[in-house]
N, C-alpha and C positions, 0 to 999 in steps of 0.2 A: 590358501587356507582351506580347511575342511568345511563341509557342508553342516548346517545345523538342522535338526529334525524335530518335528513334533508329531507324534503318532496318534492315530485315532482308530477305532474298530467299528465296523458296520456289519450286521448281520441280516439274514434273511427276515428276521422277527423285527427289525427296526434299527434304532440307533442307539448306542450308549452315549449318552450326553454327559456333560461334566457337572455332577451334582444332581440335586433334584430339580431338573429343569422343568419349567412350565411348557408343556407342548404347544407349539403354535397351531391353532386350528384354522381351517379355511375361513376367510371372511364370510360372515353370516350374510344372507341376501338382503337383509334389512336390519335397522338398528335394534339392538336389545335393550338399550335404555341404560347401559353401564359401560365402564372402561376398566381395564385392569391397572392396579397400582401395586408396586412392589417397593418394599422398604428394606434397606440393608444397614442394621444397627451397628454400632461400635466398630466403625471402620476408619477412625482417626478423626483429627480435628482440621483437616484441609477444607477449603472452600472452592475448589475448581472441579469441573466435570472429570478431569483427569484423575483426581482423587477418588472418585467413585469407580470409574472404569477400570483402574489399576487394582482395585480390591479383589481378591480371590473369590469373594462371594458374588461378584457381579458377572454376568447377569442371571446365573442359574441357581443361585442358592440364597434367595431373600429370607429375611427373618420374619417377613410378614406379607401376605398377599391380601388385597382388599379390592372391592368392586364398587367405587363411589358412583353415585347416579349422575355426576357431572364431572368436567375435566379439571379436578383439583384434588389435592391431598397434602396435608390432612384436611378433613371436612370437618364441618360443625356437627355437634351431637345434640339431636339427631340431624342427619343430613338435610340440609335446606339450602337450595340454590341462592336465596336471597338473604341468607345470614352467613356473614363471613366466618371462617374457622378462627380458633385462638391463634394468636401470632407467635407463640413459643411453646412448642409441644415436646420436641425432642432435641438432642445435641449430637453431633459427631455420626451423622448417618446420611445416606443417599437415597433417592427417590427415583423410580422409574414408572412413569405412566404411559401405557402402551396399549394400542388397539386400532379401531378403524373409525374414520370419519365419514359421514354421508352427507354431502352437500344438499341443501333443500332446493336449489336451483342451478341452471347453467349460468356460468359468468366468472367474474374475477373476485377473489377472496383475499382478505388481509388477516393474518393472524398476529396475536399479540401475546406475549410472554411476560409473566411476573413470577420472580423467585427470590428466595433467600436461602443459600447463597448462589454461586454460580450455576449457570443451567444453559442447556442447548434445547432447541425445538427443532425436530425433524418431521418432514412430510415426504411420503413417497409419491411418485408420479402415477402410481397405481396401487393395488392392494399387496404388492410384494416388498417386503422389508428390504430386500437387497437393492431396491431403487430408491432408498430413502435419501433425502437432501437436508443438509442444515439450512433452515430458513430464518431463524432468529436466535439471539444469544443474550444471555444475562451475565455480563462480566464481573459485577459486584453484588449488589444485593437491592432488592426493592420491597417495600412493605406489602401486606396482604392485598392482592387484587390490584396492585398499583401499576396497571397496564400502560398508562401514558405518563408516568412519573417515575423517578428513581430514588433510591436511598443513598447510594454511593458506590463508586468504582465502576458505573456502568453508563450507558447513554440510552436515551429514549429510542433513538433511531435504531440501535442494534436490537431492541426488543419488538420491533415492528417489521414483519416480513417484507413490506414494501419499501422500507428504507434502510435495511440491513444490508450494507454494501459487501458484507463477507459471505453473501448468500451462495449456495450451491445449486439453486434452482435453474433449470436450463434456460428459462426466459426471463430477461431482466426487464425491469420497469424503466422505460427510457427517460423519465422525469426524475424519479425519486432514487434511482440507482440500486434499489433491492430487487425483490422478486415480483414478477407478474404471474400470479398464481390463478390460472384458468382452469376451473373444475367442471365436471359433468354432473347433473342432477341424480342423486340417489345411487351413484356408484360408490363403492367402498374404496377409501384411500388410507393405506396404513400411516399411522401418526404416532409420534413418540416424543415425550419430554423426559428429560433426566436432569437431576439437580443434586448438588452436594452441599450439605449444611455442616457448618463448624459449631459455633455456639450462638446463644442468643436467639433471635427470631428465626422462624423457619416457614416456608410456604412454597407451593409450586401451583400454578394455575395457567390456563391457556383459554384465550377468548378469540372470537373471530368476527369480522364484519363481512356479511354476505352481500351479494349484488342488490338484493331487494329489501335490505335492512330489516329482515324478520328477526334476526338475533339481535340481543344487546350486547354490544362489544365491550360493556363495562362489567360483564358477568362472565364466569367460566361457561364453556360450551355445554349446553344441556344434553342429558342423557338420550333424548329422543333423536340425537344426531350421532350417537356413538354405539359401538360394540367392543366386547372385550376381545383380547388377543388370543385367549386360551380355552374359550368355552364355546360350544355350538349351541345353537338355538333349538329349543324342543323341551320335552318333559325331562324332569331331573332324573339322573341315573348315577349308579356308582360305578366307577371305572377302576378304583383300587379299594378292595375291601380291607378292614382291619385284619391284622394277622395275629394268630395265636402265638404266645410267646412264653419262654421259661427265663425265670430270674431268680437270683439269690434273694433270700430274705433281707429286708431292709435297704435293698437297691431300687433305684427308679426303674420304671418301665413306661413306655409310651406307646398309645395306639393312635393311629391316624387314618383318615379316609380321604379319598380324592373323588370328587363328584363332577358331573358335565351336565349340560342342559342349560336353559336360560337362566342367568343369575338374577337376583342376589340369592346367597344360601344362608339358611340358619341351620343350627345343629343341636341336637339334644343327646347326650350320651346316657346309656342305660347299664345298670349291672343286674344281671339276672332278670331282665325284662323290666326293672324299676328305674325311673328317671333319676339321674344323679344331680343334686342341686347345684346350679351355677356352672355346670359343665357344658358349656355351649359354643366351643370353639371346634375347628376342624381337627384339632389335635388334642387328645386327652392323657394327661401324665398323672401317674401315681407316684409322688416323690419318694416315698418309702413302701415298698411292697410288704404287706403283712402276710405272715403264714396262714392266717385265716382267709386270705384272698385266693388261696390256691384253689383251682378248679372253678372260679367264678367265670362268668360268661359276660362279655362286654360287646354292646352293639351301639349304633348311632342312628338316629332318626334325621334325614336330611330333607329340608323343605327349600325348593327352589322357586323360580319364577313361574314354573309350570308344574305343579304337584309335588308329591311327597313320596319318599322311598325309605325304607328301612334296610339296614346293612346286614350282611351275615354276622353270626356271633363269633368273637375271638375268645379262646379259652386261655386263661392265665394259670401257669404253673409256678409254684414258688418253692425253691429248695430251702430246706430247713438250715438256719444259722446255727452252726456248732462251734464258731471260732470265737474265742474270748478277746475282749478289747486289750489293746496294749498302749503304752505311753509312747508318743511320737516325739514330743519335745516339751521343754518348759523354758519360760523366759522371765527374768527379774524385771520389775517395773521401774519406771523413771523416778516414781516416788518413794522407792526403797521400802514400800510396805505392801507389795502386791507381786503376785506370781501368776503367769498365764500358762495354764496346763492344756497341752493338745493331746487328744486320744485319737486312736485309729478309726473309731467309728462312732456312731451316735451312742451316747451313754444315758442311763436312767437318771433323771434329775434328782430323785430322792437319794440315791446312794452317792451320786457324784457331788451333791452340796452337803454332804455330812462332813463336819470339819474333822471329826475324829478319824476319818480314813486317810488323812494326810499328815506326815511328819517330815520336818525339814532339819537338817543336821546343823550344828553350830549353835544349838539353844534357840533357834527361831521358832516362834509359836505361831500356830495357824487359828485365827479368830473368826474367819467367815469364809464362806465359798459360795460363788454365784455362776449361773450358767451365762456365758457369752454367746454361745450358740449350741447347737446339737451335740457338738464334739468337743467343745472348749470350756474350761472353767477358769475362773478368775478367783484366786485365793487372796484373802487379807491376812497380813503377817504382821509380827513385831518388826521393829526396824532392823533392816539388814545393814551390814557394813559394805561400803562401796568397794567394788573391785574384787569381790570374794567368789570363790566357787562354792556351790552348796549342792547337797544331795537331797532330792525329794523322793520319799517312799510312800507308795500308794497301795491301799488294800481295800477290798470289798466293793470296788465300784464295778457295777453291772452294765451290760449292753440293753438295748431295747427288743431283743428277740422275744418271740412268744415264749420260749423256755429260756429265760436269761442265762447269759455265760458271764462269769465273774473273772476279773482281772487276776492274773497270776499273783499269788501271795508274795508280798514284799517286793513289787516291781519298783524299779528305781530309774530315775533320770537326773542328770546333773544340769544345773543352770548357773549363769553368772549373775551377780548382782550388778546394778548399773554403774556405769563410769562416766565421767564428764567428757563430752566430745565436742571440742571446738568446731566453729564453723557450721553448726547446723541449727535450723529452727524447725520446730515440729507443728504439723497442722492436722486437725481433725474435722471432719465433715459429718453432720447429722442430718440426714435427709428428712424432709417434711417441714410444713410451715410452723411457724411459732414466733412470738414476739421476742424482742430482745430482752425485755424485762423478765419474761418467764425463763429464758435461757440462763440468765444471771442466777435466777432463784434455783433452778435445777442444778446448777454447779455447786452452789452453797449447800444445797441440801443432799448432795450426793445421789441425785435422782436421775442422772443421764443414763441412757441405755448405752451399750458400746458404739463407738462411732461407725458409720458406714464405710468411710474411706479414711485413711491415714497416709500422710506423706511427709517428707522433709526437704527443705530447700537450703541453699547456702547463704541466704540472707532473709531479712525479714519482709519478704513479699511472697504471697501465697500463688501468684499467677492469676491470670484473669480467664474469663470464659469457661469456668469449671462446671456449673451446673445451674439449675433453678430451684427455688423452693427448698432452702436448706438453712441450717445454722452452722456456724463454723467457729473454731477456736485455733489461734496460733500462739505458741508460747516458746520462750527461750529465757536463759539466764544472761543478762547483760553485765559485761565487764568494762566499766569506764577506762578509757585510756590514760585519764589524768583527773586530778582532783578539780572539782569546779561545779558550777551551776549549769544544768543540762535543760535543753528544750527538746521535747518530742513531738512529732507531727504524724497524724495519721490520714491516708487517703483510703477510702473504702466505698464499696457498693454492696449493700444499702446501709441500713441503721447500724450503728456500732459503738462500741466502749473500748477504751484503752486503758489498761491498769499497769501499775508499777508497784512492787513490793518495797517496804523500807529496808528489807534485807533479802536473803535467799529463800525465805519460807513464803510459798503461795498463800498461806493463811493470812498474811499481813499485807496483802495487795491493796492498793487504793486506786480509785478512778481518777484519771489525770487528763483524759481528753474523750471526745465523742464525735459521732457523726449521725445528725438527725435525719438526713436524707440520703444523698449519695455523692460521690466525687469520682472523677476520672483517675486513671492510673498516674501515680506520681505527680499529681498537681500540687506540689508543695507550696509554690508561691501564690497559688490561688486559694489556700486553705483558709477556712473561716475561723472566727475566734475559738469556736468550740473544738476545732481540730487540733489546736496547738496547746500543749500544757502550760504555756506561759500566759494564756488568755482564756482558759476554760473556766467559766463562772462557777460551775458545780464541782470543782475539784475537791477531792478528799484528801489530798496531800498534807501532812502536818504543817508544813510552812507554806500552805496555799500554793500560788503559782511559781514559787522558786523551789526547784528541785536540786538539792546540793548532794552530790554523790562523791564517793572516795575511789581512788585508782585501784584497779585489780581486785576489789571486792566484787561479789556476785549478787546481783539484784534480779528477781524473778519479774518477767514482763509477760503480759497476756493481752491479746486482742480478741474480742469476740464480737461477731457480726451475724446479722439476719439478712438473708436474700430472698427476694420475691421472684422476679423475672427481669429479664433482660441482661445488662452487664452485671458483673460480680467480681469480687476479689478484693484483697486487703494488702496495703503496704505502711510500713512504719520506718521513719528514719529519725535522726537526732542532729542537733548542733549544740554548740557551747553557746551559752548566753552571750549576746552581743555579736555572734557571727552572722553573716548574711544568710537569708533563707535560700536553700538550694533551688535552682532553676528547675521549671517543670521538666520532667523527664529524667532527672539525675537519679541514678540508683541509688537504693537505701544504703546508708552508712552502717547499718546494722549487719555486719558481715564479718568473715574471718574470725580472728581471735577476740572479737569484741562481743560474740554471742556464742552460745553453746547449749547443749541440752544433755541430760542424763540418759544414757541408753544401755541396754544389753548389748555387748559387742556381737553376740551371736544372732541378734535380730536385726543387724544392720545390712542394707544393701552393700555392694562392692564400693571399695574405696580406691579411686584412681590415684596413683602415686606418680605416674609418669605417662604423658606430658602433663604438666601442671599450669601451662599457659598456652594461648594461641601461638601458632608458628606458621611460617610461610616457607614454601619449597619451590624453587624453579628447576625444571627438568628440560633437557634436550629432548627433541623428538627422538623415538626409538628407545630411550633409556629405560632401565628398570629401577624402580624404587619401592622400598618396603616401608610401611607405616605399622608402627607398633605401640601398643599401650601396656602399661602394667596395672593390674587392678586386683588388689587384695580381696580375696574372697568372691571372686567371679566364677561362675560355673558356665556361663554361656556368653557369647559375643554376637554382635551383628554390626557390621560397618555400613555406613551410609554415604552416599555423594549427593550433596545438595539436598539433604533431608529425605532421600529415598534409598531403601534397602539395596545393597549390591548383592545380586544372588551369589550364594555360596561363599560369601565373606563372612564366616562364622568362627574365626579363631581370633587369638590376640594380635595377630599380624595380618596385614593385607597387602599384596605386592601388586603393584602397578607395572605391567609388562608391556614392552613395545609401545611406550607412552606416545599418545597423539593428542592434539589440541582438545579433543572431546573429553580427555581425562582432567581437563581444567576444572576446578571448582573447590567446594568446601567439603572436607571429609571429617568424619568423627565416628566414634565407635560407642554403642551401647554395651555395657558390661552388666551382666544380670546375675542374680541367684534367687533363691526362694523368696527372699524378703523385698525384692524390688530390683530396679535397674537405675543405672547412673550414666550419663553421657560424658564422653571425654571432651576436653578443650578441641577446638577446631583446628585443622591444618589446612591452609590454603594452598592448593597445588596449581601451579602455573606451567604449562607445556609450551616452550617456545616454537615458533614457526616463522617461515620466510614468506615474503610477499604480503605481509600483514599491513593493513591500515586501520586507522581510527577516526572517529568523529567525536567531537566534544558535544556535550548535551546541550550547552547554550547556543550552538549553531543550528538548532532546530527552530529557532525563533527570528531569522533573518527576513527582512523585508522582501515578500514575493519571490523568494528564491534567488535574489541577486547574488552575484558572485564577484570576487575580487580576482584580478589575473594571476597574482601569485599563489592562489590556493583553489582555483576552480577545477582542478584535476587532481587525481591521487598520484603518488602518496600525498596524504594530507599533511599540511604544514601546521604544526600546533599553534593555536592561539590566533590565527589570522583573522578571525571574525569577531574578536572581543569588542564589545561596546556598540554593536550594531543594533538597529532597531527592528520591530516586528510590527505585523498587522493583527490585532486581535481578532480571533474568530476566522482568519484566513490561513495564517501560517502557524498559529497557536491558538489554544483554547484554554482559559483559566476559569474555573468555576466561579472564583470569587474575586478574580483580578488582583490578588495580592502577589507582588514581587518581593523577592527577599533582597536584603542589602548585600554588600559585598560580602561573599562568603569565603573567598580565598585572597591572600595577599601575594605580593611579589611581582615580579616583571614577566612580561609576555616573552615567549620563546623568540629568538632572533629568526628572521626570514631564512628559509632554507634549511632550517633545522628539522630533520626528520623525527618520527615518533615511533620508535621500535618498541616492543612489549619488554617490560622489565619488572623487577621485583621492587616493591617498595620496602625500604628498610625498617621504618618506624610503624608500629601498630599492627604488624603483620598483615598488611593489605597490598594491593597491587595499583599501580598507576601506569600511566604512560610517561616516558622519559622525554621531556616532562610535559605533560598536556597542559599546562600552566608552568610555573605558578602565574597564571594569567590575572589580570587586574581589570575589573569592570565597574562601571557606575552602578548598574544593576545586572545582577547574575541570575536572571529569572529561573532557569531550569535546574540550577544546582542549589540543592537544599530544599526548602519548603516548597512542596507541591501538593496538589490535592488529587484525590481520585477522580479520573475522568479527564485531566488535563492531558493535552498532547501538543506535539509540535511537528512541523514539516521541515525536511531538508532536501533541497534541490541542487544536485551537483552532477558533474561529469565523472562516472565510475570508469575504472580501466577497461579498455576495449582490447581485443574482443571479450564478449561476456565470459565470465568464469563462474564456477560454483564456490561458494563460501559457507563456512560455519559461521554464525554470528554470536557474539557474547556481549552481554550488557553488564557493565560495572554499576552496581547498585549497592546500597547499604541500608541497614535499619538497625536501631538501638533495641536489639532483642534476639531471640533465637526461635521465635514462633513460626509455624508453618504459614508459608504464602506471604510472608512479611516483604519479600522481594517479588513483585509482581507487575508486569508491563507487557505490552504487546507490540508488535512490529508489523507494519503494513507498507503497501505501495500504492500511491495514488495514481490511478489509472485514467482518470478524467477529472477536469474542472480545477487544474492547479491555478492557484492564485485567485480563486473565486470563493464564494460563500457556499457554492454546491459542488462538493467533491465526491468522487467515487473511489473507494478505498478497498483494495483486496488484501485480506489478512495474510501474512507470511508465517506467523507463529507467535509463541509467547515465551516471556522469560518468568520462570516461577521457581522459587526456592525458599528456604528458610532464612531468617534474619541473619545478620553478620555479628550482632553483639555490640554494635557501636555505630554511630553516624560518622560517615566519611571512612569507615573501615570497610572498603569495597571488596566484594566478591565479584568473580566473573560467572555469569550464569549463562548457560547455553540455550539458544533459541530452540524450542521444541514444538511439536505439534500436540494436539489434545491428547494423544496416548503417551506422551512423555518420550517420544522418540526424537533423537537429534535431528532437526530439520536442516536440510540443504537449500540454500538460496542461490539462484543463478541471477547475476545482474552485471550490466555493463552499459556504457553510454550515459546520457543524460536521463536521470530518473528522479522522481520525488518520493522519498520514504517518509512515513509517519511513525513517530514513537508515541504510544498512547500509555499513560501512567496510571497505575491503580494504587500501588503501595511501594514505599521505600524511596529514598533519595536516589537520583540518577546522576551519573558522572560522564560516562562515554560509552560508545559502541565499538567493538572490535571485530573486523572482518578477517577471517583466516581462511586461506585457501584450503578447500576440501580435498580429501584424498578419497579414493574409491574404498567404500566399506562394504563387508558381506551383509547382504540384507537378511535379517533374522526372520525365519518363518514363523507363523503364528497360526493356531487353531481357533477360530472365532466362535465357532458354534456347530453343533449337530442337532438336527430336528428330523422330524418325519411330516411330509406334506399330506394333503387329503387323499392322494392316491396310494399312500403307504410306502412311497419312495423315501430314500435317505437322502437328506439334503446337507452337504458339508461346506461351511463357510471358512476360507483359509487365505493366507497370504504365502507367496513363494510358489513352488512347483509340487503339484499333487502326485504322489507315488502310490502303488497298491502292491499287495502280495497275498498269496494264499494262506501263508503261515507267519505269525508275528515275527519269526527270526529272518523272514526274507527268503530268497532275494526279492528286492523291490524294483519295480520299473516305472517309469513316468506313465502317468495316464494321458494318452494321446488326445490333444485337443482340449483338456479339462481346463475350465476357468471357474472362478468363485462367483457364485454359489454353484457347487457341482452336485448334480442329482443322479442318483443311481438306484437300481433295484437288484441288488446282489442275487445271483442265481445259486451260488454255493451256500453251504450251511453258514460259513462265515467268511469275511474278506477284511483284510487289514489296510489301512491307509496311513500315510503320514505325508508331511510337507517338508521339503527341503529348500534351502536357499538357492536363488537362481544361479 
């Protein structure tokens, strides 16, 4: 195979880093009183550290840099060590707190981690980040400052450096199995905490217990023992001045400054020497440059921990706007009485809201015009005919230039009136707090602003974990499948109302159910009386709690809710009167041709017409197979494997070439256009291999690792341990002690029957043929499990030891990120006792599978999402630690040699001005970028160099 390369450039002036990197400063000789905190916003909904470190923003392109006075972020406002911060500040972001720790005394230290969601804590053996070691871990989540308790999916032991058995610290605690961290007083030690937040609560904090008990281990480490990673101590100074800029009129322009010296910093921007009100950030942005701003001079006053300094002035030059606005697009509204008009730039509100400036063909009149945003207008019209094409003509609309430009006379654009589209439910989110009563009134009075976010789903479920502090509406037209009396049920978080119209007109909607507090996702059978239309005491339906509907007529349905903080989302389903209430977790019946909305076809995201359902594919090793989707209206594609982008897979087809077991998993494609994106149904791919063996999940709970003669060695014989007992807390841990009843029926495999990998025909899932159909009195590990549960398995593996890829068969009734989540470890000491030492081997992490028992095979990976190879042989005890998703079995597949992919991990400059390159692989260098390149003799990462030439180029190749 050819080598892979990642290139970098280093010059005599320093290093070109990836993005706007914060340059690492030498460790200050004494604490500064602050530490560096970086936030990376809008990086997706994952909850593991790998979801942060895999982001292109990490670590060098944070959206926010802060300097908290103690080891915590976010912090209270104002920062106060004794005041915990809010528990829910942001969603879908990552945090890195990074700097130096100065121990107050010689001796042993214990560090504590609290985070929401997943987090890692690293400590270096000295001030060098290259020597950092993982010393504590948050696998799930914990409340704010919960250093000695957990929320879910983690363990107290893993959050404590003394008891974290997966520690990388060179010295082990002989009693507790974690790290024995012995530090010297007043020396600087590099320290780093990273966390990834999905939705709901969020926090990251680190506490420490010192040998003399001077610090309170229930509080974050105070600033008097901390320094920042990127700031030197001393008087404040400016290292990057605001730069003069030239910009077109009406376009944004940004000025920024970079300061150094003892933090914290405050900023005050000035225009022509006069303070600008409320412009007190490191970056100052003018969203729309005015021609009157041309020639203005901008500067900033920076105040640090030691002194104040004023920057040089930057001059703004603004080019005059001489371009007239144009029509970009127009879209017919779902109500048949509105049109959304988009212009190419900001338009003057007076001319843009003059109804006489708009004419529509086909006799449609325009009675109103309102600004949606600076460049979009909503027209109110007479009723349009569904499915018709209309022409909009616009005159006299001007832009916002100092000398306004007017749209070309009789500018036209065509639009389609709405058509009914089955299988869709529409959703609108309005950010900001407000009561449900006020929300209802605003809708009735047509007083709502444009929604902040809109989306559609294929069933009457909004999704959960959307945001905080908002109001939302979901609506669709319901088509009853038969005549009869219908019962509707709503589950929602928080306060909500459910409406149904007596016909297809929204004006005739009636309240039929409500939620006064909150309820969990799809908790139908737990619904209170008010959540059901047949028992809602305040119903407005004409026939009270009996709702009689006719087949194939359309009835407008609407759900409104108000969200404060924490969990959020809404689901609605229905049953016929007399039918059993759906079990909790059952997907909404309001889907397919039973619901639909009126939409402008030109405003739709792509529609996937093939494949229309999940599928399964089994491949021989070395085979080539192409996956293809058909998506009407798509302009862009991105294939994913187990919920992660496949680099370069950006067309309607993706080809698996030279198939290996590591190609096994769940594939789908996101098809996108300017209106949004849609995900194709999953294709489960299984690549066959020889020498495979598997272990059933319930065999991780057998008494003390005892074995039976017929199944004590591999290849494993399916079902041999069915019905055996376990010791709670020794061979398995259950957080609440709940075992599940019989989960599978059938007979156990006959003795001597091997268990090769095979395709499961029904349900597009995989099984072992047949790792059941086993029969047990209690089947503990199949089915209901709790985050933090685990089980041990002691058996004799094939000898001599071999290298394996490991896959976990797991399922989850959803397609959310991280819904398949578990860890694999090996017990290195204390087998069969209550005190065990466990070495982490890796993790299984992927999206859900869309149904319980619909297994997906998820590969074991490291924290960077790289496929992990495990070498094992002889008698061993492995531990499977469960966080999310049902578990079924493990598959061990003999590994083949893979080309190690090189990586460029970072470029920085040390205190001596030398360039430091961190990489994996083999480092090469050349005098020119085109080469030739040669290996750098003796180079190891991190590699330090002081280039003598004007420039020198470096790259890393695979070994």
